[in-house]
Backbone as JSON, one array per atom type, in Angstrom:
{
  "sequence": "KDIEEQVAHIKEPVEKFLAAVLKYEPSLGASDKEGNHRHILRKLQWYIFMSKKVLGLRKKIESHMRIIDTLMQRLTV",
  "N": [[2.87, -15.45, 17.82], [2.85, -12.78, 18.61], [3.5, -11.52, 16.22], [1.25, -12.14, 14.7], [-0.66, -10.58, 16.01], [0.2, -7.99, 15.36], [-0.06, -8.03, 12.59], [-2.81, -8.27, 12.42], [-3.52, -5.69, 13.16], [-2.7, -4.15, 10.98], [-4.05, -5.18, 8.83], [-6.76, -4.38, 8.11], [-6.52, -1.53, 7.35], [-4.79, -1.85, 5.12], [-6.3, -3.47, 3.4], [-8.46, -1.74, 2.85], [-7.11, 0.28, 1.51], [-6.14, -1.11, -0.73], [-8.55, -1.74, -1.98], [-9.34, 0.8, -2.82], [-7.34, 1.32, -4.65], [-7.62, -0.44, -6.76], [-9.11, 0.48, -9.0], [-7.28, 1.96, -10.38], [-5.39, 0.23, -11.27], [-5.43, -0.95, -13.98], [-4.33, 1.15, -15.46], [-1.89, 1.68, -14.3], [-0.62, -0.65, -13.59], [0.99, -3.84, -14.31], [-0.26, -4.59, -16.64], [-0.5, -2.31, -18.12], [-0.2, -0.57, -21.15], [2.7, 0.31, -23.06], [4.16, 3.59, -23.19], [4.18, 7.0, -22.46], [2.06, 8.76, -22.77], [-0.29, 7.35, -22.67], [-3.22, 6.66, -20.83], [-3.06, 8.97, -19.29], [-4.81, 10.67, -17.89], [-5.83, 9.03, -15.83], [-3.47, 8.48, -14.5], [-2.78, 11.0, -13.57], [-4.93, 11.42, -11.84], [-4.35, 9.45, -9.97], [-1.97, 10.49, -8.89], [-2.85, 12.92, -7.79], [-5.08, 12.33, -6.07], [-4.56, 9.93, -4.71], [-2.1, 10.13, -3.45], [-2.28, 11.31, -0.92], [-3.7, 9.34, 0.38], [-1.86, 7.29, 0.36], [0.11, 8.31, 2.06], [-1.42, 8.43, 4.39], [-1.96, 5.72, 4.82], [0.63, 4.79, 5.26], [1.2, 6.13, 7.64], [-0.62, 4.91, 9.38], [0.22, 2.23, 9.49], [2.94, 2.14, 9.94], [4.26, 2.01, 12.52], [3.47, -0.51, 13.38], [4.62, -2.11, 11.41], [7.31, -1.71, 11.97], [7.5, -2.99, 14.44], [6.9, -5.62, 13.66], [9.12, -6.07, 12.02], [11.19, -5.96, 13.94], [10.47, -8.16, 15.54], [10.75, -10.22, 13.67], [13.5, -10.08, 13.2], [14.45, -10.9, 15.68], [13.61, -13.54, 15.64], [15.21, -14.62, 13.65], [17.7, -14.5, 14.71]],
  "CA": [[1.63, -14.85, 18.29], [3.03, -11.32, 18.58], [3.45, -11.1, 14.81], [-0.15, -12.22, 14.3], [-1.35, -9.4, 16.57], [0.58, -6.81, 14.58], [-0.67, -8.19, 11.26], [-4.23, -7.96, 12.58], [-3.64, -4.23, 13.22], [-2.49, -3.52, 9.68], [-4.83, -5.84, 7.78], [-7.9, -3.58, 7.65], [-6.1, -0.37, 6.55], [-4.22, -2.28, 3.85], [-7.4, -3.92, 2.56], [-9.19, -0.56, 2.39], [-6.27, 0.96, 0.52], [-6.13, -1.93, -1.95], [-9.85, -1.58, -2.63], [-9.32, 2.1, -3.48], [-6.32, 1.31, -5.7], [-7.97, -1.36, -7.85], [-9.58, 1.16, -10.21], [-6.13, 2.53, -11.08], [-4.48, -0.84, -11.69], [-5.25, -1.12, -15.43], [-3.54, 2.24, -16.01], [-0.59, 1.77, -13.67], [-0.06, -1.97, -13.3], [1.77, -4.58, -15.3], [-1.01, -4.69, -17.9], [-0.5, -1.01, -18.8], [0.55, -0.55, -22.41], [3.83, 1.23, -23.01], [3.94, 4.94, -23.69], [3.89, 7.93, -21.38], [0.83, 9.49, -23.0], [-1.45, 6.49, -22.45], [-3.84, 6.69, -19.51], [-2.53, 10.12, -18.57], [-5.81, 11.17, -16.96], [-5.87, 8.13, -14.68], [-2.21, 8.65, -13.78], [-2.9, 12.27, -12.84], [-5.85, 11.18, -10.73], [-3.58, 8.7, -8.97], [-1.04, 11.39, -8.23], [-3.56, 13.96, -7.04], [-5.99, 11.83, -5.04], [-4.07, 8.79, -3.93], [-0.87, 10.41, -2.71], [-2.66, 11.52, 0.47], [-4.08, 8.05, 0.96], [-0.61, 6.55, 0.57], [0.72, 8.84, 3.29], [-2.27, 8.01, 5.5], [-1.71, 4.3, 5.06], [1.97, 4.68, 5.86], [1.11, 6.6, 9.03], [-1.38, 3.94, 10.16], [0.87, 0.91, 9.64], [4.39, 2.26, 10.11], [4.75, 1.51, 13.82], [3.25, -1.95, 13.41], [5.62, -2.72, 10.55], [8.58, -1.71, 12.71], [7.42, -4.05, 15.45], [7.02, -6.89, 12.93], [10.52, -6.18, 11.61], [11.96, -6.3, 15.13], [10.16, -9.54, 15.9], [11.36, -11.11, 12.66], [14.94, -10.09, 13.45], [14.67, -11.75, 16.86], [13.42, -14.94, 15.25], [16.32, -15.07, 12.82], [18.93, -14.56, 15.53]],
  "C": [[1.71, -13.32, 18.23], [2.93, -10.78, 17.16], [2.01, -11.12, 14.32], [-0.94, -11.02, 14.8], [-1.05, -8.16, 15.73], [-0.03, -6.86, 13.18], [-2.16, -7.87, 11.33], [-4.46, -6.44, 12.61], [-3.52, -3.59, 11.84], [-3.39, -4.07, 8.58], [-5.96, -4.96, 7.24], [-7.48, -2.33, 6.86], [-5.53, -0.75, 5.19], [-5.33, -2.73, 2.9], [-8.21, -2.75, 2.02], [-8.4, 0.18, 1.31], [-6.27, 0.19, -0.8], [-7.45, -1.82, -2.7], [-9.91, -0.25, -3.39], [-8.38, 2.12, -4.68], [-6.75, 0.5, -6.93], [-8.43, -0.65, -9.12], [-8.44, 1.78, -11.01], [-5.23, 1.47, -11.68], [-4.35, -0.99, -13.2], [-4.37, -0.03, -16.06], [-2.11, 2.27, -15.47], [0.12, 0.43, -13.51], [0.7, -2.58, -14.45], [1.06, -4.68, -16.64], [-1.07, -3.38, -18.68], [0.35, -1.09, -20.07], [1.64, 0.52, -22.32], [3.46, 2.58, -23.61], [3.5, 5.87, -22.57], [2.54, 8.62, -21.54], [-0.43, 8.67, -22.75], [-1.93, 6.61, -21.01], [-3.39, 7.88, -18.67], [-3.53, 10.67, -17.55], [-5.84, 10.33, -15.68], [-4.6, 8.28, -13.84], [-2.21, 9.96, -12.99], [-3.83, 12.13, -11.65], [-5.14, 10.43, -9.6], [-2.69, 9.65, -8.18], [-1.76, 12.38, -7.32], [-4.33, 13.38, -5.84], [-5.39, 10.75, -4.15], [-2.81, 9.09, -3.13], [-1.17, 10.65, -1.23], [-3.04, 10.22, 1.14], [-2.85, 7.17, 1.21], [0.05, 7.01, 1.86], [-0.09, 8.44, 4.51], [-2.07, 6.55, 5.85], [-0.37, 4.11, 5.75], [1.92, 5.06, 7.33], [0.42, 5.56, 9.91], [-0.6, 2.65, 10.43], [2.35, 0.97, 9.97], [4.89, 1.66, 11.42], [4.57, 0.0, 13.92], [4.27, -2.69, 12.54], [6.99, -2.75, 11.22], [8.62, -2.81, 13.76], [7.58, -5.42, 14.79], [8.46, -7.11, 12.51], [11.4, -6.59, 12.79], [11.73, -7.74, 15.56], [10.77, -10.54, 14.93], [12.88, -11.19, 12.86], [15.28, -10.96, 14.64], [14.56, -13.22, 16.49], [14.6, -15.47, 14.44], [17.63, -15.17, 13.58], [18.82, -15.73, 16.42]]
}
C-alpha cells in the first residue's frame, strides 16, 4: 500500500515528461539511423530545451523514488 501511494505521487510528473519527450523519440530512440550528423537539429533541441525538464522531473520524483527503494529493500529482507 505504501508503494502504491508513492507511485501515485510520481505518476503524473512522469507522464507529463513522457508526453514532452515523444516528439524527440524518432531522432534519439532505437529507431534512429546511425551517424552523428543525422537529426542534429532535433538532438540540439533535446539538449537545450529538455535538459531543464529532466532536472525538474528528477527534483519532483527523487524523494518518492528513495522511499520506494527503501520500501522495496524492506520487502526483500
